[in-house]
KEBAVO-31657 format. One line per field, with one value per atom (N, C-alpha, C): residue number from 1; residue in one letter; atom name; x, y, z. Coordinates in Angstrom, 3 decimals. Layout:
BEGIN
k <- (NUM:...)
r <- (a:...)
a <- (CA:...)
X <- (X:...)
Y <- (Y:...)
Z <- (Z:...)
// end
This chain:
BEGIN
k <- (1:1:1:2:2:2:3:3:3:4:4:4:5:5:5:6:6:6:7:7:7:8:8:8:9:9:9:10:10:10:11:11:11:12:12:12:13:13:13:14:14:14:15:15:15:16:16:16:17:17:17:18:18:18:19:19:19:20:20:20:21:21:21:22:22:22:23:23:23:24:24:24:25:25:25:26:26:26:27:27:27:28:28:28:29:29:29:30:30:30:31:31:31:32:32:32:33:33:33:34:34:34:35:35:35:36:36:36:37:37:37:38:38:38:39:39:39:40:40:40:41:41:41:42:42:42:43:43:43:44:44:44:45:45:45:46:46:46:47:47:47:48:48:48:49:49:49:50:50:50:51:51:51:52:52:52:53:53:53:54:54:54:55:55:55:56:56:56:57:57:57:58:58:58:59:59:59:60:60:60:61:61:61:62:62:62:63:63:63:64:64:64:65:65:65:66:66:66:67:67:67:68:68:68:69:69:69:70:70:70:71:71:71:72:72:72:73:73:73:74:74:74:75:75:75:76:76:76:77:77:77:78:78:78:79:79:79:80:80:80:81:81:81:82:82:82:83:83:83:84:84:84:85:85:85:86:86:86:87:87:87:88:88:88:89:89:89:90:90:90:91:91:91:92:92:92:93:93:93:94:94:94:95:95:95:96:96:96:97:97:97:98:98:98:99:99:99:100:100:100:101:101:101:102:102:102:103:103:103:104:104:104:105:105:105:106:106:106:107:107:107:108:108:108:109:109:109:110:110:110:111:111:111:112:112:112:113:113:113:114:114:114:115:115:115:116:116:116:117:117:117:118:118:118:119:119:119:120:120:120:121:121:121:122:122:122:123:123:123:124:124:124:125:125:125:126:126:126:127:127:127:128:128:128:129:129:129:130:130:130:131:131:131:132:132:132:133:133:133:134:134:134:135:135:135:136:136:136:137:137:137:138:138:138:139:139:139:140:140:140:141:141:141:142:142:142:143:143:143:144:144:144:145:145:145:146:146:146:147:147:147:148:148:148:149:149:149:150:150:150:151:151:151:152:152:152:153:153:153:154:154:154:155:155:155:156:156:156:157:157:157:158:158:158:159:159:159:160:160:160:161:161:161:162:162:162:163:163:163:164:164:164:165:165:165:166:166:166:167:167:167:168:168:168:169:169:169:170:170:170:171:171:171:172:172:172:173:173:173:174:174:174:175:175:175:176:176:176:177:177:177:178:178:178:179:179:179:180:180:180:181:181:181:182:182:182:183:183:183:184:184:184:185:185:185:186:186:186:187:187:187:188:188:188:189:189:189:190:190:190:191:191:191:192:192:192:193:193:193:194:194:194:195:195:195:196:196:196:197:197:197:198:198:198:199:199:199:200:200:200:201:201:201:202:202:202:203:203:203:204:204:204:205:205:205:206:206:206:207:207:207:208:208:208:209:209:209:210:210:210:211:211:211:212:212:212:213:213:213:214:214:214:215:215:215:216:216:216:217:217:217:218:218:218:219:219:219:220:220:220:221:221:221:222:222:222:223:223:223:224:224:224:225:225:225:226:226:226:227:227:227:228:228:228:229:229:229:230:230:230:231:231:231:232:232:232)
r <- (m:m:m:t:t:t:f:f:f:i:i:i:i:i:i:a:a:a:l:l:l:q:q:q:l:l:l:k:k:k:d:d:d:s:s:s:i:i:i:i:i:i:i:i:i:t:t:t:a:a:a:d:d:d:k:k:k:k:k:k:e:e:e:v:v:v:d:d:d:i:i:i:n:n:n:e:e:e:e:e:e:k:k:k:t:t:t:d:d:d:s:s:s:i:i:i:n:n:n:e:e:e:r:r:r:h:h:h:t:t:t:l:l:l:k:k:k:l:l:l:h:h:h:a:a:a:w:w:w:d:d:d:n:n:n:g:g:g:i:i:i:i:i:i:i:i:i:g:g:g:t:t:t:g:g:g:e:e:e:s:s:s:y:y:y:v:v:v:i:i:i:h:h:h:r:r:r:s:s:s:l:l:l:a:a:a:l:l:l:f:f:f:k:k:k:e:e:e:v:v:v:a:a:a:n:n:n:s:s:s:n:n:n:i:i:i:q:q:q:k:k:k:l:l:l:p:p:p:q:q:q:c:c:c:l:l:l:e:e:e:i:i:i:s:s:s:r:r:r:k:k:k:i:i:i:r:r:r:e:e:e:l:l:l:e:e:e:i:i:i:g:g:g:k:k:k:n:n:n:h:h:h:y:y:y:q:q:q:v:v:v:e:e:e:n:n:n:t:t:t:k:k:k:l:l:l:l:l:l:c:c:c:s:s:s:n:n:n:y:y:y:s:s:s:e:e:e:n:n:n:g:g:g:a:a:a:q:q:q:l:l:l:y:y:y:k:k:k:i:i:i:e:e:e:r:r:r:f:f:f:d:d:d:s:s:s:a:a:a:q:q:q:p:p:p:y:y:y:t:t:t:f:f:f:t:t:t:a:a:a:i:i:i:e:e:e:p:p:p:m:m:m:d:d:d:i:i:i:t:t:t:v:v:v:w:w:w:m:m:m:f:f:f:d:d:d:p:p:p:n:n:n:i:i:i:e:e:e:l:l:l:i:i:i:s:s:s:t:t:t:d:d:d:l:l:l:q:q:q:n:n:n:l:l:l:y:y:y:t:t:t:d:d:d:l:l:l:k:k:k:d:d:d:y:y:y:a:a:a:a:a:a:f:f:f:s:s:s:n:n:n:q:q:q:a:a:a:e:e:e:w:w:w:i:i:i:n:n:n:y:y:y:y:y:y:i:i:i:n:n:n:r:r:r:l:l:l:a:a:a:p:p:p:i:i:i:y:y:y:q:q:q:k:k:k:q:q:q:s:s:s:q:q:q:q:q:q:d:d:d:s:s:s:l:l:l:m:m:m:s:s:s:q:q:q:s:s:s:f:f:f:d:d:d:f:f:f:f:f:f:f:f:f:q:q:q:t:t:t:k:k:k:d:d:d:e:e:e:y:y:y:v:v:v:f:f:f:g:g:g:h:h:h:i:i:i:p:p:p:n:n:n:t:t:t:q:q:q:k:k:k:t:t:t:a:a:a:l:l:l:e:e:e:f:f:f:k:k:k:e:e:e:i:i:i:s:s:s:s:s:s:n:n:n:i:i:i:k:k:k:s:s:s:i:i:i)
a <- (N:CA:C:N:CA:C:N:CA:C:N:CA:C:N:CA:C:N:CA:C:N:CA:C:N:CA:C:N:CA:C:N:CA:C:N:CA:C:N:CA:C:N:CA:C:N:CA:C:N:CA:C:N:CA:C:N:CA:C:N:CA:C:N:CA:C:N:CA:C:N:CA:C:N:CA:C:N:CA:C:N:CA:C:N:CA:C:N:CA:C:N:CA:C:N:CA:C:N:CA:C:N:CA:C:N:CA:C:N:CA:C:N:CA:C:N:CA:C:N:CA:C:N:CA:C:N:CA:C:N:CA:C:N:CA:C:N:CA:C:N:CA:C:N:CA:C:N:CA:C:N:CA:C:N:CA:C:N:CA:C:N:CA:C:N:CA:C:N:CA:C:N:CA:C:N:CA:C:N:CA:C:N:CA:C:N:CA:C:N:CA:C:N:CA:C:N:CA:C:N:CA:C:N:CA:C:N:CA:C:N:CA:C:N:CA:C:N:CA:C:N:CA:C:N:CA:C:N:CA:C:N:CA:C:N:CA:C:N:CA:C:N:CA:C:N:CA:C:N:CA:C:N:CA:C:N:CA:C:N:CA:C:N:CA:C:N:CA:C:N:CA:C:N:CA:C:N:CA:C:N:CA:C:N:CA:C:N:CA:C:N:CA:C:N:CA:C:N:CA:C:N:CA:C:N:CA:C:N:CA:C:N:CA:C:N:CA:C:N:CA:C:N:CA:C:N:CA:C:N:CA:C:N:CA:C:N:CA:C:N:CA:C:N:CA:C:N:CA:C:N:CA:C:N:CA:C:N:CA:C:N:CA:C:N:CA:C:N:CA:C:N:CA:C:N:CA:C:N:CA:C:N:CA:C:N:CA:C:N:CA:C:N:CA:C:N:CA:C:N:CA:C:N:CA:C:N:CA:C:N:CA:C:N:CA:C:N:CA:C:N:CA:C:N:CA:C:N:CA:C:N:CA:C:N:CA:C:N:CA:C:N:CA:C:N:CA:C:N:CA:C:N:CA:C:N:CA:C:N:CA:C:N:CA:C:N:CA:C:N:CA:C:N:CA:C:N:CA:C:N:CA:C:N:CA:C:N:CA:C:N:CA:C:N:CA:C:N:CA:C:N:CA:C:N:CA:C:N:CA:C:N:CA:C:N:CA:C:N:CA:C:N:CA:C:N:CA:C:N:CA:C:N:CA:C:N:CA:C:N:CA:C:N:CA:C:N:CA:C:N:CA:C:N:CA:C:N:CA:C:N:CA:C:N:CA:C:N:CA:C:N:CA:C:N:CA:C:N:CA:C:N:CA:C:N:CA:C:N:CA:C:N:CA:C:N:CA:C:N:CA:C:N:CA:C:N:CA:C:N:CA:C:N:CA:C:N:CA:C:N:CA:C:N:CA:C:N:CA:C:N:CA:C:N:CA:C:N:CA:C:N:CA:C:N:CA:C:N:CA:C:N:CA:C:N:CA:C:N:CA:C:N:CA:C:N:CA:C:N:CA:C:N:CA:C:N:CA:C:N:CA:C:N:CA:C:N:CA:C:N:CA:C:N:CA:C:N:CA:C:N:CA:C:N:CA:C:N:CA:C:N:CA:C:N:CA:C:N:CA:C:N:CA:C:N:CA:C:N:CA:C:N:CA:C:N:CA:C:N:CA:C:N:CA:C:N:CA:C:N:CA:C:N:CA:C:N:CA:C:N:CA:C:N:CA:C:N:CA:C:N:CA:C:N:CA:C:N:CA:C:N:CA:C:N:CA:C:N:CA:C:N:CA:C:N:CA:C:N:CA:C:N:CA:C:N:CA:C:N:CA:C)
X <- (54.802:56.010:56.441:57.771:58.095:58.110:57.726:57.840:58.526:59.777:60.611:61.059:61.186:61.355:62.500:63.749:64.910:65.471:65.637:66.369:67.522:68.721:70.025:70.120:70.220:70.323:71.968:72.224:73.561:74.104:73.110:73.576:72.574:71.708:70.917:70.160:69.523:68.815:67.436:66.510:65.153:64.862:64.309:63.760:62.403:61.582:60.129:59.796:59.101:58.680:57.296:56.656:55.334:55.342:54.102:54.112:53.688:53.363:52.700:53.969:53.957:54.960:53.937:54.376:53.857:54.693:54.308:55.060:54.176:54.753:54.298:54.816:53.915:54.418:54.545:55.855:56.158:55.529:55.174:54.693:53.146:52.568:51.313:50.792:50.776:50.581:49.490:48.296:47.343:47.430:48.434:48.831:49.665:48.954:49.694:49.324:50.347:50.230:50.750:49.769:49.874:49.926:50.645:50.844:51.485:51.236:51.813:53.059:54.220:55.404:56.229:57.113:58.233:59.326:59.697:60.749:62.111:61.847:63.097:63.684:65.075:65.733:66.948:66.941:67.845:69.115:70.313:71.705:72.295:73.439:74.286:74.134:74.285:74.528:73.457:72.302:71.293:70.300:69.789:68.829:69.175:68.699:68.882:67.598:67.330:66.029:66.386:65.504:65.783:64.700:64.714:63.633:63.943:62.856:63.189:62.647:63.449:62.757:63.149:62.136:62.408:63.341:63.378:64.448:65.760:66.078:67.324:67.792:66.790:67.129:67.277:66.582:66.535:67.763:68.284:69.495:70.684:70.585:71.765:72.058:70.865:70.928:71.573:71.163:71.577:73.241:73.614:75.141:75.669:75.261:75.862:76.127:75.149:75.268:75.936:75.865:76.403:77.628:77.872:79.168:80.225:79.638:80.351:80.704:80.042:80.312:79.845:78.807:78.194:79.180:80.083:81.003:80.457:80.021:79.148:79.782:81.018:81.863:81.601:81.194:80.914:79.473:78.548:77.209:77.064:77.761:77.615:77.945:79.000:79.361:78.219:77.509:76.326:75.350:74.937:73.886:74.226:75.570:75.759:75.725:76.203:76.290:74.703:73.818:72.499:71.818:72.011:71.334:71.684:72.904:73.449:72.825:72.824:72.151:70.631:69.898:68.552:68.540:69.361:69.369:69.497:70.424:70.501:69.198:68.423:67.280:66.160:65.964:64.814:65.176:66.411:66.842:67.050:67.699:68.108:66.838:67.021:66.037:64.646:65.001:63.606:63.834:62.866:63.275:63.327:62.644:62.627:64.028:64.580:65.784:66.966:66.880:67.941:67.955:66.783:66.882:66.686:67.124:67.091:68.353:67.883:69.071:68.731:69.815:69.696:70.068:69.472:69.777:70.243:71.237:71.905:72.175:71.940:72.480:73.457:74.092:75.248:75.592:76.379:76.867:77.932:78.065:79.207:79.725:80.690:81.349:80.275:79.424:78.427:77.226:76.846:75.695:75.218:74.635:74.148:74.332:74.647:74.982:74.201:73.615:73.026:73.812:73.742:74.504:73.576:73.790:73.063:73.899:73.311:74.041:73.124:73.688:72.907:73.741:73.272:73.980:72.863:73.707:72.876:72.852:73.552:73.607:74.070:73.414:73.637:75.060:75.840:77.182:78.141:77.665:78.517:78.298:79.306:79.238:78.413:77.939:77.210:78.143:77.406:78.311:77.868:78.728:78.458:78.679:77.572:77.625:76.973:77.845:77.235:76.395:75.188:74.141:74.709:74.529:75.016:73.933:74.486:73.789:72.575:71.372:70.230:69.749:69.703:69.150:68.076:67.244:66.004:66.193:66.013:65.948:64.482:64.060:62.716:62.689:62.562:62.351:61.089:60.584:59.036:58.873:57.771:57.434:56.739:55.734:55.131:55.823:56.180:56.950:56.153:54.855:53.958:54.013:54.526:54.365:53.645:52.715:51.876:51.247:50.705:49.857:50.765:52.073:52.952:54.069:54.179:55.162:55.528:54.400:54.552:54.902:54.381:54.715:56.167:56.796:58.296:58.938:58.628:59.319:59.380:58.202:57.952:58.887:58.926:59.791:61.186:61.532:63.023:63.366:62.612:62.693:62.806:61.897:61.727:62.763:63.701:64.563:65.435:65.384:66.035:66.896:67.769:68.708:67.996:68.584:68.080:68.382:69.662:69.916:68.999:68.160:67.339:66.104:65.869:64.694:64.998:64.058:64.360:64.235:63.581:63.567:63.265:63.292:63.086:61.764:60.672:59.428:59.006:59.520:59.488:59.789:60.939:61.808:60.964:60.450:59.719:58.251:57.613:56.482:56.510:57.625:57.724:57.827:58.522:58.737:57.682:56.963:55.854:54.732:54.407:53.371:53.599:54.796:54.937:55.197:55.389:55.503:54.331:53.303:52.135:51.299:51.084:50.222:50.972:52.098:52.775:52.341:52.253:52.136:50.550:49.753:48.259:47.984:48.532:48.233:48.718:49.970:50.751:49.922:49.453:48.812:47.426:47.003:45.761:46.263:47.375:47.917:48.510:49.181:49.856:49.331:48.401:47.764:48.649:49.851:50.903:51.702:51.255:51.878:50.651:51.163:49.967:50.334:49.121:49.250:49.853:49.923:50.560:52.190:52.899:54.207:55.054:56.081:57.058:58.037:58.587:59.703:60.698:62.017:63.030:64.036:64.095:64.981:66.238:67.340:68.538:69.571:70.093:71.010:72.300:73.180:74.501:74.435:73.290:73.188:72.103:70.991:69.772:68.994:67.894:67.142:65.621:64.696:63.344:62.657:62.016:61.257:59.766:59.082:57.575:56.738:55.483:54.497:53.374:52.925:51.947:50.901:49.657:48.725:48.002:48.316:48.034:46.517:45.537:44.359:43.690:44.651:44.179:43.720:42.949:42.627:43.127:43.960:44.348:45.750:46.465:48.084:48.357:49.389:50.025:50.842:50.707:51.697:52.370:53.655:54.311:54.960:54.960:55.414:57.049:57.900:59.100:59.588:60.304:60.732:62.207:62.821:64.439:64.843:65.576:66.013:67.607:68.253:69.755:69.690:70.549:70.649:71.310:72.006:72.673:71.377:70.399:69.513:68.568:68.843:68.243:68.152)
Y <- (75.425:74.742:73.774:73.339:72.430:70.909:70.097:68.793:68.054:67.575:67.176:65.759:64.845:63.639:63.510:63.090:63.043:61.691:61.053:59.625:59.688:58.910:58.905:57.465:57.279:55.915:55.839:54.754:54.571:55.207:55.437:55.993:57.163:57.593:58.746:59.284:60.357:60.801:61.418:61.509:61.951:62.855:63.986:64.933:65.364:65.332:65.890:66.977:67.820:68.869:69.455:69.662:70.096:71.565:72.178:73.458:74.661:74.321:75.423:76.169:77.399:78.211:79.064:79.011:79.524:80.508:81.732:82.594:82.645:82.366:82.614:83.720:84.583:85.564:85.176:84.879:84.210:85.044:86.347:87.293:87.183:86.856:86.704:85.312:84.424:82.993:82.727:83.407:83.548:84.033:84.643:85.285:84.453:83.885:82.893:83.450:83.492:83.771:82.597:82.055:81.025:81.339:80.582:80.573:79.363:79.255:78.154:78.550:77.875:78.415:77.103:77.369:76.467:76.442:75.321:75.232:74.524:74.100:73.446:74.513:74.882:75.736:75.289:75.429:75.031:75.691:75.014:75.589:74.484:75.144:74.594:72.877:72.361:70.849:69.996:70.733:70.029:71.000:70.739:71.287:71.648:72.819:73.176:73.387:72.999:73.113:73.286:74.132:74.489:74.385:74.151:74.321:75.265:76.150:77.011:78.251:79.464:80.720:81.180:81.360:81.469:82.661:83.773:84.872:84.381:83.513:83.034:82.065:81.180:80.421:81.162:81.998:82.604:83.599:84.141:85.084:83.895:83.017:81.830:81.373:81.370:80.887:82.028:83.274:84.395:84.743:84.421:84.479:83.389:82.250:81.052:81.283:81.778:82.027:83.299:84.376:85.665:86.072:85.538:85.733:84.648:83.311:82.278:81.447:81.821:81.491:80.011:79.705:78.182:77.239:77.533:76.479:75.868:74.538:73.883:73.997:73.830:73.749:75.050:76.084:77.357:77.601:76.568:76.793:76.959:76.228:76.576:77.864:78.522:79.933:80.897:80.631:81.488:81.293:80.078:79.910:80.699:80.632:81.486:82.823:83.441:84.837:85.366:84.470:84.805:84.940:83.940:83.768:85.090:85.389:86.466:87.902:88.062:89.312:89.318:88.158:88.140:88.462:87.998:88.396:89.793:90.364:91.828:92.660:91.979:92.557:92.619:91.275:91.117:90.633:90.452:90.037:88.526:88.034:86.650:86.063:84.492:83.873:83.638:83.537:83.280:81.860:80.784:79.430:79.148:79.775:79.475:79.813:80.952:81.605:80.714:80.215:79.562:78.127:77.587:76.376:76.004:77.048:76.825:75.963:74.999:74.155:73.859:73.355:73.139:71.785:71.331:69.998:70.466:69.870:70.200:68.995:68.772:67.591:68.094:67.164:67.571:66.163:66.297:65.221:64.473:63.195:62.442:61.433:60.714:59.550:58.584:58.324:57.172:57.637:58.998:59.352:60.821:60.805:62.098:61.780:62.961:62.918:64.013:63.757:64.682:64.999:66.463:66.873:67.668:67.483:68.192:69.416:70.528:71.696:72.102:71.860:72.088:72.158:72.652:72.552:72.072:71.481:70.971:71.641:72.930:73.662:75.190:76.059:77.404:77.982:77.200:77.578:77.062:76.103:75.131:75.768:75.503:75.922:75.018:75.375:74.556:73.323:72.146:71.026:70.864:70.229:69.861:68.406:67.476:66.115:65.492:64.567:63.605:62.562:62.469:61.519:60.067:59.192:57.697:57.218:56.238:55.526:54.856:54.619:53.854:54.487:55.718:56.410:57.381:57.517:58.332:59.605:60.744:62.059:62.613:62.763:63.390:64.597:65.797:67.055:67.550:67.816:68.083:69.001:69.709:70.600:69.842:68.907:68.216:66.977:66.701:65.443:64.121:64.241:63.125:62.345:61.299:60.473:59.143:59.133:57.903:57.436:58.354:58.079:57.459:57.956:57.519:56.555:56.210:55.536:54.222:53.458:52.306:52.590:53.603:53.831:54.196:54.862:55.416:53.938:53.233:51.856:51.115:51.058:50.300:50.917:52.458:53.024:52.715:52.553:52.499:50.835:49.899:48.624:48.274:49.170:49.048:49.767:50.558:51.284:50.542:51.185:50.467:51.492:51.245:52.098:52.215:53.416:53.592:52.583:51.992:50.892:49.579:49.539:48.447:48.292:49.630:49.681:49.610:49.192:49.132:50.363:51.468:52.676:53.812:55.026:56.162:56.257:56.117:56.100:55.061:53.943:52.917:53.198:53.978:54.402:55.501:56.323:57.568:57.160:56.217:55.676:54.954:54.161:53.335:54.083:55.177:56.088:57.082:57.567:58.702:57.896:56.874:56.256:55.572:55.466:55.274:56.701:57.721:59.001:59.707:59.701:60.549:60.064:58.735:58.453:59.187:59.138:59.875:61.208:61.978:63.449:63.524:62.684:62.834:62.525:61.461:61.142:62.196:62.550:63.489:64.977:65.309:66.544:66.553:65.447:65.191:65.574:65.209:65.400:66.696:67.467:68.717:69.760:70.596:71.448:72.667:72.529:73.733:73.138:71.961:71.447:71.051:71.015:70.653:69.313:68.719:67.230:67.357:68.307:68.472:68.596:68.091:68.251:68.247:68.935:68.848:67.999:67.316:66.278:66.723:65.982:66.194:64.760:64.100:63.068:63.354:62.915:63.265:62.054:61.700:60.559:61.230:60.572:60.960:61.996:61.647:62.213:63.009:63.120:63.668:64.042:64.710:65.092:65.208:64.895:65.186:65.888:66.905:67.724:67.947:67.797:68.015:68.266:68.327:68.635:67.592:67.226:66.210:66.970:67.260:67.891:66.948:65.607:64.571:64.559:64.732:64.630:63.331:62.531:61.403:60.153:59.139:58.204:56.812:56.907:55.755:55.981:54.957:55.021:56.165:56.707:57.656:57.007:57.407:56.722:57.728:57.898:58.897:58.342:58.984:58.414:58.816:58.343:58.577:60.064:60.635:61.922:62.026:62.793:62.772:64.384:64.938:66.271:66.322:67.344:67.348:68.363:68.014:68.742:70.192:70.305:71.565:72.669:72.134:73.256:73.719:73.330:73.840:75.373)
Z <- (155.143:155.659:154.425:154.362:153.489:153.940:152.966:153.183:151.950:152.396:151.194:151.583:150.494:150.452:149.367:149.835:148.952:148.909:147.709:147.724:147.122:147.752:147.117:146.791:145.406:144.984:144.492:144.192:143.871:142.410:141.593:140.216:139.992:140.801:140.699:141.864:141.791:142.835:142.477:143.565:143.283:144.563:144.106:145.130:144.911:145.877:145.794:146.880:146.558:147.538:147.308:148.374:148.289:147.920:147.539:146.974:147.935:149.105:150.055:150.911:150.733:151.542:152.530:153.787:154.917:155.702:155.781:156.762:157.992:159.039:160.531:161.321:161.862:162.681:164.076:164.375:165.866:166.952:166.642:167.754:167.744:166.584:166.420:166.008:166.837:166.449:165.433:165.488:164.592:163.177:162.971:161.776:160.864:159.848:158.980:157.495:156.692:155.332:154.435:153.675:152.893:151.236:150.613:149.080:148.526:147.245:146.486:145.631:145.730:145.109:144.773:143.822:143.509:144.422:144.953:146.002:145.506:144.319:143.538:142.645:143.115:142.423:141.525:140.308:139.299:139.409:139.237:139.183:138.033:137.675:136.484:136.512:137.824:137.830:138.467:138.671:139.399:140.116:141.122:142.006:143.351:143.849:145.372:145.918:147.127:147.777:149.273:149.969:151.462:152.095:153.508:154.364:155.569:155.949:156.899:156.434:156.341:156.084:154.655:153.815:152.368:152.156:152.825:152.618:152.605:153.672:153.796:152.722:152.251:151.202:150.024:149.598:148.446:148.400:149.451:149.534:149.310:149.996:149.865:148.635:147.803:146.228:145.635:145.870:144.932:145.367:146.521:146.818:146.152:146.209:145.624:143.969:143.279:141.829:141.552:142.275:141.730:142.495:143.671:144.297:144.342:144.698:144.800:143.485:142.449:141.128:141.011:141.684:141.695:142.301:143.046:143.818:144.803:144.748:145.568:146.996:147.051:148.274:149.128:148.636:149.309:149.578:149.348:149.702:151.389:152.117:153.710:154.040:153.317:153.565:152.968:152.009:151.481:152.451:152.840:154.017:155.376:155.615:156.857:156.668:155.536:155.330:155.344:154.527:154.316:155.524:156.507:157.831:158.728:158.602:159.472:158.936:157.730:157.016:157.504:157.495:158.014:159.322:160.242:161.700:162.039:161.036:161.177:160.817:160.003:159.611:160.578:161.299:161.944:163.406:163.748:165.081:164.973:166.129:166.480:167.077:167.134:167.865:167.119:165.897:165.038:164.497:164.852:164.821:163.261:162.194:160.877:160.291:160.784:160.313:160.801:162.186:162.803:162.200:161.727:161.359:159.880:159.172:157.563:157.107:156.295:155.780:154.230:153.667:152.266:151.860:150.686:149.969:148.593:148.182:146.881:146.056:144.792:143.799:143.055:142.650:141.666:140.899:139.799:139.194:140.079:139.804:140.441:139.589:139.973:138.986:138.821:139.681:139.470:138.918:138.906:138.377:138.887:140.061:140.691:142.186:142.955:144.388:145.087:146.370:146.999:148.230:148.718:149.681:150.760:151.941:152.894:153.672:153.754:154.161:155.377:156.669:157.824:159.020:160.134:161.511:162.549:163.612:164.634:165.940:165.902:167.132:166.705:167.174:166.785:166.882:167.843:168.009:167.079:166.172:165.201:163.922:162.952:161.696:160.778:159.642:158.835:158.313:158.233:157.681:156.144:155.446:153.970:153.956:153.885:153.885:152.739:152.291:151.192:151.760:151.153:151.519:150.961:151.880:151.570:150.516:149.669:148.771:149.440:148.692:149.142:150.646:150.542:151.911:151.468:152.442:152.239:153.250:152.775:153.712:153.624:154.835:155.002:155.807:155.263:156.079:155.993:157.386:157.566:158.706:158.784:159.992:160.988:160.652:161.713:161.856:163.086:163.256:163.322:163.319:163.213:162.052:162.018:160.630:160.824:161.677:161.965:160.706:159.821:158.622:157.559:157.643:156.525:156.846:158.110:158.577:157.714:157.719:156.595:155.233:154.725:153.338:153.303:154.333:154.228:154.244:155.171:155.337:154.116:153.493:152.124:151.135:151.156:149.979:150.159:151.553:151.898:151.528:151.700:151.408:149.847:148.990:147.808:146.779:147.513:146.648:145.640:144.436:143.202:142.507:141.897:141.108:139.814:139.146:137.711:136.761:136.879:136.175:136.342:137.232:137.420:136.536:135.879:135.062:133.572:132.776:131.442:130.547:131.198:130.456:131.573:131.209:132.080:132.642:131.850:132.132:133.233:133.237:134.125:135.644:135.498:136.710:137.376:136.557:137.151:137.702:136.768:137.369:138.596:138.669:139.901:141.189:141.113:142.379:142.623:141.537:141.763:142.288:142.024:142.540:143.875:144.422:145.822:146.540:145.917:146.741:146.802:145.765:145.706:147.022:147.298:148.460:149.643:150.075:151.162:151.197:150.055:150.141:150.463:149.833:150.084:151.648:152.086:153.574:154.617:154.432:155.327:155.278:154.151:153.922:154.970:155.003:155.846:157.420:157.741:159.069:159.249:158.270:158.385:157.551:157.891:157.221:156.535:156.990:156.366:155.348:154.885:153.522:152.469:151.214:150.044:149.810:149.439:148.740:147.369:146.736:145.473:145.588:144.778:144.708:143.515:143.477:142.427:142.585:141.497:141.458:140.561:141.029:140.250:140.185:139.007:138.947:138.224:138.607:137.792:137.911:136.734:136.533:136.104:135.402:135.026:133.770:133.045:131.783:131.589:132.404:132.202:133.624:133.401:134.503:133.890:134.852:134.459:135.652:135.241:136.366:135.897:137.133:136.715:138.009:137.897:138.920:139.016:140.243:140.414:141.243:140.567:141.320:142.533:142.426:143.295:143.740:142.663:143.095:142.311:141.865:141.092:142.185:141.609:142.559:141.962:140.885:140.053:140.057:139.651:139.484:138.203:138.329:137.442:136.492:135.361:134.118:133.152:133.213:132.411:131.131:130.127:128.875:128.930:128.121:127.842:127.754:128.639:128.477:128.600:127.909:128.187:128.178:129.208:129.058:129.422:128.913:129.188:130.298:131.338:132.517:132.172:131.098:130.830:130.215:130.107:129.559:130.795:132.071:133.190:133.164)
// end
């Protein structure tokens, strides 16, 4: 199952996601297939990630790129079509399929912007919502956050814009070392997620993408890295 933490800052965004993908047979509760996978999917202007059923997510991305010409406003339609196709294949009333939702990043006037594509009722259409500045979005399978509640609160309290740091490396190190313990602790609570995670940092002019095995016992330290978003 996917564990996602997404930060919307005033001038940038940060997304992290665990590496474990789990298929659960709803008819056979003891039938679980686990594997590690990349959950952050690049598009022309940023990253798209989803939680729910992987087939629905991947088909949504294919429709978005190949049919909708990467028009971000059409992502809700792509998700809707993908879900309906999946329901034709396996039937309705599958929890993972019904509750699949997406996060997408894109350029904005101020830097980078996160959007949520989700629905709150099966009878309602998907919404396309811009996440407010200085906000944290956490998507998870296990609702028990007892081990990480303090860490999440401290992360929220300590949110800083990219502009507050003297360089890119300082910005990355600041957040990675606050996010890594959250993944370590929550993976002890939720066996369906990994403590390792991928990360994506995006500003107006650049992005940084990477992986954290998260087996370290000391603080992580990155050197200066610069990437152009157009090369994704």
